[in-house]
N, C-alpha and C positions, 0 to 999 in steps of 0.2 A: 772613331773606328774606321769610317769611310776614308778619312784623310790618310790613315796609316796604310790602308789597302792600296790607295792611289800612289803611295810612295814605296811600293814593292815589299811591304811588310805583310805578307799573306797570312801569317799566323802570329798575331801580336799577343801571344800568351804571357810574355814577360813584361808587358806594359800594364801598370796599375792605374786605375782611375780613382783619384781622391784629391784631397786638399793637403798639400805638403805643409802648409802653415798651421794645420790643426794639431800638429805634434809639438808639444812643449820644447822650447829651444834647449833646455837643460837635459832632455832625454837623448839628444844626439851624442853618441859616444865617440871617443877618439878613433876607434877602429873604423868608423863610418866616414871619416874625413877623406877628401880626395885631392888629387894633384891639379886637376884642371876643371873649370866650370865654364861652359859657354851657354848662355841662356837669354831668352827674350821673355822675361816674366810679365804677367798681365799687369797693365797699368790703366789708370783712369777709372778704377773701380774701388769699392769699399768692401771690406770683409764683413761677414756676419758678426753680430754681437758675441763677445766672448773670445774670439780668436786672438785679440790683442793681449789677452791675459796669459798667453803662452810665451810671452816675451818679457824681458826685464822691464821694470817700471819706467826707466828713462827712455825706452824705445817703443813704448806702447802707442800704437796708432791703428786705425782701421784701413789705412791706405795700403793696398796690396803691394805695389812696387817697393815701398819703403821697407816693409816687413821682409820681402825677399832679399833685399840688400843686406839686412841684418843677418838673415839665415846664411847667405853666401859667405859672409865673413866668418861665421861659425864653422861652416863645413870645409873650408880650405885647410889643408895641412900647412905648416910653416914652409914657406917657399912656394906654395901653391899659387896658380895663376887663374885669373878670371877675366872674362870678357862678357859684357852684358849690355842690353839696351835699356835706357832709362829716359823718362820724359823730362822736359825742361823744368817741370814743377819741383822735382827732387833737387835740381841744381840750385834754384833760387829760394826754395821754401825755408821757413824759419820754424822755431819751436822744436818739435821732435825731429824734424828733418835736419836741423842744425846739429843736434846731438849725435845723430847717425853719421853725418858727414865728419864731425869732429873725431868720432871713433874710427871711421874709415881712414882718415889721414894720419891718425896716430898709430894704428895697427897695421896698415898696409901702405904700400907705395903706389899711389894712384898716379901712374906715370903718363897716361894719355887719355884725352877726351876728344873723340871725333864728333864734331857738331854736324848733324845731318840737316839738310834743308827740308822744307815743308813738303808734305805729300808722299813721304816714303811709305806710309802705311795706308794710303788712300785705296779704296773708299771706306775702310773700316774705321779710321780715325784721322782727324786733322791735327792731332797733338804733335808738336815738334819733339824730336827724339835725339838721343846722343848714344854713342858707343863709348863705354867706360872700360878701361883696361887697368888692372891692378894686380900686385903681387903681395901676398901676405907675409908678414914677418919683420918688415922694416918700415919706419915712418916715411911719409912723403916729404921730400925736400923741395920739389918743383913739379909742376904739371905742364905737360905739353898739350897744346890745343891744335887741332887741325880742322879747318872749316871746309867741309866737303861741298864743292860747287855743283851746280847743275851742269849737265853736258851742254856743249855749244848748241844754241838754238832752242833750248828748253827753258821754260819758265816755271814748271812744276812737274810732278809725277802724277800718274793716275793709273787706273786699272789696266788700260791698254798700253800705256807707256811707263812701265815700272822701272825702278832703279835696277841697274845691271851690275853684276859682280865685276865686269871689266872696268867699270868706272873707278874702282879702288886701286888701280895700278899705280897712280901717282903716290898714294899713301904707302903702298908697299915699297916703292923705290925710296921714299923719304924715311921710312921707319928705322933703318939701321944707322944711317949717317944723318942725323937730324940737324937741320939748319933752319933758321927763321926765314920765311918768305911771305908772299902775299896771302897764303892760306894758313901758314903755321906760325905760332908764337908760343912763348913759355911764360909761366907765372910762378913766382916763388911762393912757398907755403906761408911765409910771413905776410905777404900781401893778401893771401886768401884769408888768413886768420884775422887780419885787420879789417877785412870786409865782412866779418861775422860769418865766415865759411860759405860765402856766396860763390858758387862755382859757375854761375851764369855770366861768364865774362865774354865780352864782344871782341871781335877781331880788331886790334889796334891799327892794322894796316888798311882797313877799309874806311874810306872817306864817306861820311854821311852828308848828302847834299840836299836834304829835305826832311820832312817829317817821318819818312820811312814808308816801306811798303805795307800793305794791309796785314800780311802775316806777322811782320815785326810788331805792328800796333796791337794785333790780337794777343801776341805773347806778353806784351807789356800790360795789356788789360787783364789777362789771366793772372799776372803777377800781382796787380793791384787788388784783384778780387781775393787772392790768397791772403794778402796782408790785412784786408778788411775782415776776413773770416777769423784770422788770428786775434785781431783787436776785439772783435765781437765776443769771441770765446773768453778772452781775458776779462772783459767788462762783466760778462755774465757770471764768471767765477767770483769776482769781487763782490758783486751784488748779492750773490747767494751767500757768501761768507758773512757779509754785513747783516743780512736779514736773519741769519742763523744766530749770530751774536745778540742781535736785538731781541729776538724771540727768547733767548736764554735769560736776558735781563728781565723781561716781562714776567716770565714764569717765576 
């Protein structure tokens, strides 16, 4: 409420406080669909038990950002456009994340991913983030990537030196007449499918001359942890299934 007042919304009577994900996906009617969605959904957190049951079985997860991505695809009209912020974890994640990305590329044209550098949301989170832009109604054929650089002389962002809107002027100039350059490259959807829908693709024009900076290593570490968690969950499921079968034989 205070934040709304600070942004000149003196009487925020038309703003509701609630959890959008608590509404079953099937209950959103065609009349409620929209032309444009611009959002920065919560990420890095888990929903309370039961929220995932509001979504189809293949998309059930407790990770907030992933559920919001599924909701966005539902709420857009055919031809509707979306721009949103998502963490790196959604790009490289597997399991449910893979199925969500498969649906996104099949039902929408994910035409652009702007890869943001570290520190954009400091000090609230150090998670690396991306801007995804897509249009609903046609499948993706290729994805353009644009790696947003730090401004000259900067090595990170922080609370006193945040990212500024003026820094996106190069992206705006590039947006209409797209050409590959040191910051921009494109990837075919066939290559993405061959990589099991991994969207965490590095800049091919950037030469790596060492083990990488700390932030890159942390991102790789987070990716490894996610893969370990997926494997642990799969092993746990198999053990539970084997024990259940064995218990049935004993009875």
